[in-house]
N, C-alpha and C positions, 0 to 999 in steps of 0.2 A: 323569207327569213326575217324575224323581228330584229329591229335595230336596238341599240342601247339608248336608254334615256340620258346617259351621260353626254351624248352628242349634242344635247340642247342645253345651253348655258342659262343659269339663273344668277344674276348679279344684283344682290341686295346687301345693304349694309345698315346696321342699326347700332346706335350707341348703347352700351350696356346700361347706362343710367335710365334710358327710356324703357328698357325691358324691366328693370327693377321697379320702376314706378307702377307697374301693373300688378305687383305682388304685395299682398297685405301682410303676410306673416313671414317674410324672408329675413334671415340674419346673414350678413355678408362679411366674409373675411377676404381682405385683399382689395386692390383698387377697383373702383366702379366706373372709372373714366377710361374705357377702352372700346375699340370697335369690334363688333361681332359680325363675322362674314358669313356664317352658316349656323344652322342648328341641326343636331341629329341625336337620336337615342341609340345609334349603332356605333360602337367604338371603332369598327372597321372603316367607317366613313369620315372619321375625324381628320381634319387638315388644319393648317395654321389659321387661327382666328375663330375657331368653332366653339360654340356653346354645346357642351356634352350633357345630355340629360340621363341621369342614372335611374332607370326604372326597375322596380322590384317586381319581376314577373313570376309566373307560376313555376317555371323551370330554370330561369336564368335571372340573376341579380346584377343589374348594371353597375352597382357599387363595386363589384369585383373587378371592374375594368377601368376604373377611374385613372389609375396610373398609366395604363396603356393609352388612354385618351390624352393625358398630359404629355406623354412622350411623343405623340403624334402632332402636337402643336395646339391643343385646346387652350383657348383664352380664358374659359370659365367652366365651372362644373355646377350643375344643378342637382342637389342631393337631398335625401330625406334622412340620412344616417350620418353619423360622424365618420369622416374619412381622413386619412393621413397620406399626403402625397408629397413628392419632392418636386421642385421647380416652381417658377413664378406663375401662379394661376389663381384666379378669383374663385372662391367657393361660396356658393349660394345655397343655404340650407332652408328647406320648406317642409311643411308637414306631409305634403302629398305631391310628389313630382309629376304624377300623371295629370292631376288637376292643374298644376302650374303649366304644364306643357300645353294643355288645351287652351290656355289663355295666351301664352307667349307666342306659340308657333304661327297662328293665323295673323297676329299683329306683325311679326317679323316679315312675313310675306306680303304685307299690305292688303290682306283680305282679298285674294284674287277671285274668289267665288262671286264677290260683289261686282266684278267687271264683266261677267258673262251671264247669260240666261242659264240657270241651273235646273235640270230636270232629274228628279230622283225616282227610281223605280224599285219598289220593294214587293216582297211576296215569297212564297216557298218555291214556286215553279214559274217559268215563263219570263224571268227578268232579262235574260240574255237576248232572247229573240226580240222581245219588246224594245229594248234599248237600241238594237241594231235596226229595227224597223223605223223607229223615230229618227235615228241618225240618217237613214237613207232618204226619208221624206224631206227632212230639212236640207240635206245636201242638194236634192233635186230642185230646191227653191233658191239655190245659190249660196246657202249659209255654209260657213266653215265650222265643222263640228269636231268635238272631242268625245271619246267614249272611255269610261272606266268601268271594267266589268270582269266577269269570270274568265273570259277567253283571252283578253289582251287589253292594252291601252292603245287608243287611237288618237293621234293629234294631227288633224288635217289629213294628209295622205301618207303619214308615217305610222307604223305599227310597232309597239314595244311589248315585251313580256310583262306579266303580272304574277304576283305570288299570293295575294289575298283578293277576294272579290272586291272588298273595299279596303284600300291600304290604310295603315295607321296614320295618325294625324300629321306626323312629320312628312312622310312620303306623299300623302295626299296633297298637302299644301305645296310641296315641291312640284308635283304634277300639274296642279291647277295653275301655278305661276308660269310653268312652261307653256301651258295652253294659252294663257293671256299673251305671253311673249310671241307666240306663233300666230296670233290674230284670230283665235277661236271665238266665235260668237255664242255658241250653244254647247254646253257640256252635258252629256247624258250619262248618268251614273246608275249602276246597280248598287243599291244601298242594303247591305246585309243586316240581319238582326244583331250579329256580333258588333258590327260597327256602331249601330244605334245604342246598344247597351253599354259599350265601352267608351263612347264619346269620340270615336275616330273622326266623325264629321263635324267636330267643333269648329265654329267659325264659318260654316257653310250655310248660307241663306238660300233655300230652295224657292224656286218660282212656281214650278209645277211638280206635284207629287202623284205617283201612280201606284195603286194597289192591285196586284194581280190575283192572288189567292192565298189561302193559309191552310196548310195541312201539316201533319206531324213531321218534324225535323229538328235537329239540333237540341234535343232535350238533354243530351249529355252536358251541354253548356247551360241552357236556361233552366233545367230541372223540371219545370212545369210548363204546360201549354199556355197557361195564363201569363207567365213571365215572357214567353215567346211572343204572344200577341201584344203584350205591353211594349215590348221593344219595337215591334213594327209600328205601333201607334205613334211613337215619338216623332216619326217623319211627318205626321199629319198634325199633331198638336203643336209642333214647332213651325207650322206653316201659317205665317201671319201676313198682313198686308204690307208690312215693312216700309222701306223708304220709297219715295216717289219714283226714283230711277230704277227700282226693282219691282215694277208693276207691269201688267196685272199678275195676280197670284191665282192659282186654281188647283183643284185636285181631280183625279180621275180614279174611279172606284168600281170594281167588279161587284155589282149588286146581287149577282147570282150566288156569290160565295156566302156561306153562312155568317161570316164575320164582316162582310161588307158594310152592313147597316151600322154595326158598332163603331167602325172606323169613320163612317160618314157622320155619325152623331158627334164625334170629337172634332170635326173639321170646321173651321171658322171662315173659310174662303169659298167662293163659288165652286160647285162640284158638277162634273159630268159623270153620270153613272152609265155603265154598259152592261148588256145582257144578250143572251140568245133566247130568252124566255119572255121577251117583250115587257120587261120590268124596268128598263133603263130609259135615259134620255137619248141614248145611242144604242140601237138594236140591230142584230143580225138574224136573218131567217132564210128559209129555203136553201139550206146548205147541201151541196153535193160534193163528193170527193172521189178522187182517183189516188193511185199510189204516189203520184207526183204533183198533183194540183188540187185546188178546191175553188168552188164558186159559190157565191151567196149574195144576198141583197142586204145592204146596210141602210137603215132609216135614221135620219137626223133632221130635226127642225121641220118635220112635215114633208121632207123630200126623200126619194129613194135613189140609191146608187148601186148598180150592179158591180160587184167586185170579183176579179179573177186573180188568183194567187198561185205563184210557183212554189207552194208549200201545202201540205195536207194535214188533216187532223183537226178535230173540234177544238183542241187546246190552242192550235194556231189561229183559229177564228177569234178566240178570246184574246190572244196576244195581239192580233191585228186591231181589235176594237180598243184595247188599251193604248196602242200606239196612235190610232186615229184620234182618240180623246185627248192625248197629250199634245198632238199637233194642232188640234182645234184650239186648245187652251193657249198655244203659242202663236195663234193668229193665222194659221194656214186655212185656206178654203177647202171645202170638201171636194171640190173639183180637182184641185191641185193634189190633194191626198190620194184620190182615186187613181189619178194618172201615175203617180209615183209608185203605188203598190204593184202595178202591173210589171214593174221591172225589178222588184225585190227578189233576191235569191236567198235560199236557206242559209242559216248560220252553221258553221262547221260543228259537227257532232250533235246537231239537233235534227232528229229524224232524217239523217243524212243517208242517201241511197248509195250503196257500193255496187257498181254495175260493171261486170266483165262479160256482158252479153248472155248471161245465164237466163233460164226460163222461170226463175223464181226471184223474189225480192229479198235483198239483204239490207237491213236498216241498222245504223249505228246511232245510239241516242244516249244523252247524258243522264237519263232518268235514274235517280239514285234515292228517291223517296217513294213511299207507298203510292201517293197520288200521282206522281210523275210516271211510275211504271204502269199504273192502271190506265192512265191517259193514252200512252202509246199502244198498249195492248188493245184498248177499245178502238183506236184508230186502225190497227191491223185487222181487227174483226170487221170493221166497216168496209175495208177495201179488198178483202179476199173471202172466197167461199171455201178455200182449202185450209190446210193446216197452218197453225202458228207455232213456230219453233222459237223458244226463248232461251237465251244465254245470259245469265246475270249472276251477280254476287253482291255483297255489301262490304263497305269499308270498315277497317278496324279502327279502334280508338274513337268511335263515334256512337251515336245513339243505338244501343243494341236492341231496344224494344221494337224497332221497326223491321228487324230481320224476318221474324216469322210472318209479320203482316205482308211484307213484300212477297214472301214465299206463297202465301195464300192467294194473292192476286195473280201470281204467275200460273198457279194451278187452276184458278178460276177461268182464265182466258186462254191459256196455252194448251197445245195438244201434246207437245214434246218439250220437256224442260231440262236444261242443263244447268245445274247449280255449280258455280265455280268461284274462284277467288277474284277480288277486285283490288283494292289497296289495303292489304292487311295491316300495314304499319307495324306496330309493336305486338299485335295480337297473333295468336296461332291461327293460320288460315283454315286449318281443319275444324277448329272450334267455331269459327264464323260460319263456315259452310254448313255445319251441323245445325246451327241456330236457324239458318234459312230453310234447310231441308225439312225441319220439323213443321214449319208452316206449310210447305208444299204438300207433305203427306196428309195433313189435315183436310186439304181442299181438293185433292185429286178427284177428277171425274172419271166415270166409266170410259174405258177406251183410251185414256191418256196415260202418260208415263213420264218418269223423271230419271235422271242419272246424275250422280255426283262425279265431277271431274275437276279436281282442285286446280290443276294447271290450266290457266285461262286460254293459252294458245291452243292446247290440245282440245279444249271444250269447243272453241270456235270452229276448228277444223272438223271435228266430229259432227257438229250441228249442220254445217254446210254440206258435208258428205251425205248426210241423211235427207237433205231437202230434195223435194220433187217439184215438178212443174206446177206453178200456181201457188206454192207455199210462200209464206213470209217468215224470214228469219230475223228476229229482233235481238240485237246484241246491246245490252243496256248497262248503264252504270258509269262508264268512263267518257263516252262522247269524244270531245276534242282533246282530252288528255293524252299525252304522249309518254307516260311513265307509269311504273308501279313502284310503290314504296314497300320494301320488305325489310322489316326491322331497321337496321342502320344503313341499308343499301337502297339507292334509287336506280332502277334500271329502265332503259328505253322500252316502251310498250305502247303500241298504237293499235286499237281495235280495227281501224280501217285498213291498216297495212296487213295485219294478220288475215283479215277477211279476204283481201285481194289475193294474198298468197294461197289461201285455201281454194278460192274460186279458180285460180289459174292451174292448180294441181288437178282439177277435175278434167281438164282438157287433154 
């Protein structure tokens, strides 16, 4: 069970004058000589002495909550619109509260990222597994690590829930400060394209940056693939030699990816490139796989190292190379890395096997992009000569153009396909399923078939009921998630739990 971040205290105080000195365009109404005890953009988190930042978002305007913040004890308001409130509060008006926030918040927390080694991992797929691998290898060398990513936040031996892959600038600085307070030496972060585009990582100086791959995703937000690529590139263009106490700096780049060279060309620090095609400074070859493990040879600096992993799939070979490269940049020896890899176990919801003693494999995976789905289906092809049964859907209120593409991949590799609901959010699940099914129909092969079952639980049960000895059932899209979002309702739903129920019902 994840603990609450509230259990770890942050005790920082700044004089309002010092904060105002950082703002060039601020007009101030009210006293500027007062202590600020916290900063937040969430009116629900305001307490006595807080600076409340009113953000004008896509769906919610923080200016509508300024009186609520004052009533809760706010000492000052940062706004970009004229506001009228009752009570004794200092009002700071700027042209752009989001930009001001990016300046003020890291300063308020004394730039905690500068007090740890910061490792940022970006890419469409593989970020979660790569960050956990890096963390495991650093832990094995006695380092105290922190993780910020899709699955959770980890601070030493404590785990906390997370709502965004990369939290907003206020929450992120809170978390980083808590890591510093807890004695963390290395923070490993999944850095999303949204975070890079929106400035959520303002005030964070990275020491090692990792690029995994780039395929279609998040075009509902970025609009074009070039914008998506440009956001990812920011992690690397911002990677500079920095201050002496934040050295050395380095990048780790997948040179097999079509966009790896473009990112490399933008990088001004030393680079380790990795490859399974002998194109990198760090290479893997002679890959063999089973349903539960893989083995291969890694070459680096003229030496060869046999690697055995408790994880399967070519995509995990790439994740491993990315993690190895990051740890090499952080000063670990290849011998120490090799030893640590032998004890790494898979991340929840990443090609996770659900085993109730059945004579076929059931795999739950987070794959929710075309490339992610293709990767796990290719892995399934490599480890079985029998049928591949696929259960998947696509999320609502997200890039709709990827739905038929994922449908085509499912039909290309799968033998029996169940198209179902994922997280429809505000969209009609029937419409989403129809978009996916259109792609499936286009690519169906002779002897293969598909079925639409909108109810995800029913689809999983049916797929497992049809499975025979030697088959692989792939349940894709949700992975570690334990919920479904249906319009204004969030219900408990865990693919792994449902799969276990289905398997037990066979007995």
